C-alpha positions, 0 to 999 in steps of 0.5 A: 009341727011337733018338735024335732020332726023337720030336723029329722026328716032334713037330716035323714034326707041329707045323709042319705044323700050323702051316703048314696053319693058315697056308694056311687063314688066307691063304685065309680072311683075307688079302685080297691078296699084300702083302709086309707079309703074306708077311713077317708069315707068314714071321715067324710060321711061323718063330717056331714052328719056332724054338720047337719046336727050342728046346723040345727044348733047354730053350731055347724063348724064345731059340729063338722069337726066333731063329726069327722073325729067321731067318723074316724073313730068308728071307722078305726073300730070297725077295721080293728073288729072286722078281722076277728068278728067278721065284716058283717058283725063288725059293721052292725056293731059299729053302726049301733055304737056310732049312735051312741057317738052321735048322741053324745055329739048332739048333746054337745052341739046343743050343750046338753049335759043330761048324760042319762038322756043322751045315753037313752037316745043313743041306745034307742037310736042305735037299736032302732037305726041298727035294725033299719041298717040290718034290713038294707045291708044287702044293697051292695049285693051282688057287687055289681056297681054298674047295675045298682039302682041308686034310687034304691040305695037312696030309700034304703039309706033313708030307711036306715037313718030315719029312726036314729035321727028321729031317736036323737031329734024328736022331742028335744027341739023347741017347737017353731 
């Protein structure tokens, strides 16, 4: 199997499941959109992403903590940007930028120090996954959580995350 394919598929499926669960939790239990809920959601989602990236390097704890910190920064950036540039543009801009942060996190957990490679992978992940995220971004509209098909959400999250994880992970691991 080519280097990084297993990690890409495993990361994508795991984080798509976490994101789908997050959609359901927002719909079922969150009474209204408040910054504290968004910050919590961002921290927990990125904790999971960092955990997954860290698992591949044998540094799950470090990955989880660094992931949660990345999620808090990304979510805070969204809340700062959204009032001036709009919800949709802020979401896409932060989605792109978060992949740069995830590339840095992946470089840290694997102790890679080549900044150009990390930035290049982050830019590719942001562009490719950003396009995927743009394509699936209608999954919450119309806002009718009782009528949502969470299998569609799971498939959509897979489509959004797969290109980003592929850009970060393929070709960076020892072949098994």
